[in-house]
C-alpha positions in Angstrom: 26.2 33.5 77.0 28.9 35.5 78.1 30.0 34.5 81.2 33.3 34.1 82.9 34.2 31.5 85.7 36.7 31.3 88.1 36.4 27.9 89.8 35.3 25.2 87.3 37.0 21.5 87.3 38.4 20.5 84.2 35.1 18.5 84.1 32.8 20.7 84.4 34.1 22.7 81.7 33.7 20.0 79.6 30.1 19.8 80.5 29.2 23.4 79.2 28.0 23.8 75.7 29.8 25.2 73.1 32.4 24.9 70.3 35.9 25.1 71.6 39.3 25.2 70.1 40.0 22.0 70.6 36.8 20.6 68.2 37.0 23.6 66.0 40.6 23.0 64.7 39.7 19.8 63.6 37.9 21.2 60.6 41.7 22.8 59.3 42.3 19.9 58.8 39.2 18.2 56.8 35.0 19.0 58.4 35.6 15.3 58.4 37.6 14.8 60.8 35.5 17.3 63.0 32.4 15.9 63.2 34.8 12.7 64.1 36.1 14.0 66.6 36.9 12.4 69.7 38.3 13.0 73.2 42.2 12.1 73.0 42.5 8.9 75.4 44.9 9.0 78.8 48.5 9.2 77.8 51.9 10.0 79.9 52.2 12.8 77.7 48.4 14.4 78.7 49.2 13.4 82.5 52.8 15.3 82.8 50.9 18.4 81.3 48.2 18.7 83.8 50.9 17.9 86.3 52.7 21.1 84.8 50.0 23.1 84.6 48.6 22.3 88.4 51.9 22.7 89.5 53.2 26.1 88.2 49.4 27.9 87.5 46.7 26.3 90.5 49.1 24.3 93.5 47.0 22.1 94.6 44.3 22.0 92.1 45.8 18.1 91.3 47.0 15.5 94.0 49.5 14.0 92.5 50.8 10.5 93.4 53.6 8.7 92.6 54.1 4.5 91.3 57.1 3.1 89.8 56.0 -0.1 89.6 54.4 -2.0 85.9 51.1 -0.4 85.6 49.3 -3.6 85.2 48.6 -6.5 87.8 46.5 -7.1 91.1 49.0 -4.2 92.6 48.1 -2.0 90.4 44.6 -2.0 90.1 44.6 -1.9 93.8 47.0 1.3 94.1 44.0 3.1 91.4 41.3 1.9 93.7 43.8 3.6 96.8 44.3 6.8 95.1 40.7 7.5 92.6 40.8 10.8 91.8 44.5 11.7 91.8 46.8 12.0 88.9 49.5 8.9 88.8 52.8 9.6 87.4 56.2 7.5 87.9 59.1 9.1 90.1 61.2 10.4 87.2 57.8 12.4 85.3 57.2 13.9 88.6 60.8 15.3 89.2 60.9 16.5 85.6 57.3 18.5 86.6 58.8 19.7 89.9 62.3 21.0 87.9 60.2 22.4 85.1 57.9 24.9 87.5 61.4 25.6 89.7 62.6 26.8 86.2 59.3 28.5 85.9 59.7 31.0 89.5 63.5 31.6 88.9 62.3 33.0 85.8 62.5 36.6 85.8 59.6 37.5 83.7 57.6 33.9 84.0 57.2 34.5 87.7 56.5 38.3 87.4 53.3 37.5 85.2 52.2 35.2 86.9 52.2 36.9 90.5 49.1 38.1 90.3 46.2 36.6 88.4 43.6 33.5 88.2 44.3 30.3 87.2 42.1 27.9 84.5 39.6 30.9 83.8 36.5 29.3 82.0 35.3 31.9 79.6 31.8 31.1 77.3 31.4 33.9 74.7 29.8 33.7 71.2 31.9 34.4 67.9 29.9 35.3 64.6 26.3 33.6 66.2 27.9 30.1 67.2 28.2 29.8 71.2 31.8 29.0 72.5 33.7 28.4 75.7 37.4 28.2 76.7 40.4 27.7 79.4 42.7 30.0 79.5 45.6 28.8 81.2 46.6 32.2 83.5 44.7 35.8 83.1 47.0 38.1 84.6 45.0 41.3 87.4 45.0 43.3 84.6 43.7 41.1 82.2 46.6 39.8 80.3 45.9 36.4 78.4 48.8 33.9 79.7 49.0 30.1 77.9 51.4 27.5 79.4 53.3 24.9 76.9 56.2 22.5 77.3 58.1 21.4 74.3 61.5 19.7 73.2 62.9 23.1 71.9 61.3 26.7 72.5 64.3 28.3 70.8 62.5 31.2 68.6 63.3 29.5 65.1 62.4 25.9 66.2 59.2 27.0 68.7 57.6 29.6 66.3 57.4 27.0 63.6 55.8 24.4 66.4 53.6 27.2 67.7 51.8 27.8 63.6 52.3 24.3 62.7 50.3 23.6 66.1 47.8 26.4 65.2 48.8 27.8 68.4 48.4 31.1 67.3 44.8 30.3 66.5 44.0 29.4 69.9 45.4 32.4 71.2 42.9 34.5 69.0 40.4 32.6 70.1 41.0 32.6 73.9 41.5 36.4 73.4 37.8 36.7 71.5 36.5 35.0 75.2 38.3 37.6 77.2 37.4 40.5 75.6 33.5 39.4 74.9 33.5 39.1 78.9 34.5 43.0 79.3 38.0 42.5 79.7 40.6 44.1 77.3 43.1 41.4 77.6 46.0 44.6 76.3 48.9 41.6 76.5 48.9 38.1 74.7 51.9 36.0 76.4 53.3 32.9 76.0 55.7 30.9 78.7 57.6 28.1 76.5 59.0 25.2 79.3 61.6 23.1 77.5 60.6 19.7 79.0 64.3 18.5 78.8 67.2 19.6 81.1 68.1 22.2 82.0 64.4 23.3 81.5 64.8 26.8 80.6 62.5 29.4 80.2 61.2 31.9 77.3 58.5 34.2 77.6 56.3 35.0 74.6 54.6 38.5 74.0 52.2 36.9 71.2 52.9 39.7 67.9 49.7 41.9 66.6 49.8 40.1 63.7 50.2 36.7 64.7 46.4 36.9 66.2 45.6 38.6 63.4 46.5 35.0 61.5 45.1 33.1 64.3 41.5 35.4 64.0 41.7 34.9 60.1 41.4 30.4 60.5 39.2 30.8 63.4 36.3 33.0 61.0 37.2 30.7 58.2 36.7 27.5 60.2 33.3 28.6 62.0 32.5 30.0 58.0 33.6 26.0 56.3 31.9 24.5 59.8 28.4 26.9 59.0 28.7 25.5 54.8 28.4 22.2 55.9 25.6 22.2 58.4 23.7 24.0 55.8 24.4 21.5 52.9 24.7 18.6 55.0 28.1 17.0 53.9 30.9 16.9 55.7 34.3 15.8 52.9 37.7 14.9 54.1 41.0 16.2 52.9 40.3 15.8 48.7 37.0 17.8 49.2 35.5 15.5 46.8 38.5 15.9 44.3 41.7 14.0 42.6 44.2 16.1 44.0 47.6 16.5 41.9 50.9 15.3 44.3 54.4 16.6 43.0 57.0 15.6 45.4 59.5 18.2 46.8 62.2 19.4 44.3 64.9 17.8 46.5 63.0 14.9 45.4 62.8 15.3 42.1 66.3 16.0 41.2 67.6 12.9 43.5 69.7 10.6 42.0 71.0 12.9 38.7 73.9 13.3 37.9 75.8 16.2 38.8 75.8 18.9 35.9 78.7 20.5 35.6 78.9 24.2 34.3 81.7 25.4 31.3 84.7 26.6 31.8 84.7 30.3 30.1 88.3 31.5 30.6 90.0 31.1 27.6 
């Protein structure tokens, strides 16, 4: 069933049926990891990420309160009860989120791209007859797809590696499928990368078509593997039932060997 939702909360999104990126990507490690995947417990990184997304993309969607004390004991329990349903950050974390938000607003390309559109768009769609759901950070008024990522280093040499390592290319590929399945053209795919540390530099990347195509190949490969495992009722681990060879990197193989000097050919 193809459908776009513009006002679902994150909990309502989670309640929808269907595969999603965070679940299907576990197949990349192994089918066994996919079968045992559980939603990660809340932590500082996740809380800061939620606060940043709300501050940049949908101000007011999340109520943030600050707590400077130790998160245990009667005072903490009383504070949690008083602010139930709100996102609790340390003062320094709240300042960090505000600084990152200000950097995005001050960046000419990021602010322009985010000027008109919808934040936290939920899409339901099918890929190869498998029902999926996706929650896209931002869809512009002309249906371009925008993902917001915070990172320790958004320089191209570093961020491109992180983008591949974290399988973000498969994520944006899946999200583009979601929009296109619902009749949106999706003429461009952007990633706004915000550095977590001062001066919280912002870089806007337009994701290349060959990068998205590489992500699509991963997604279709994961789905094929998922169907294969469901049919066989077997969920192998990383070794896929085999003994794997182990060879250390070349630099480690020669470590400790004496240096061999070349012969002098001069006569």
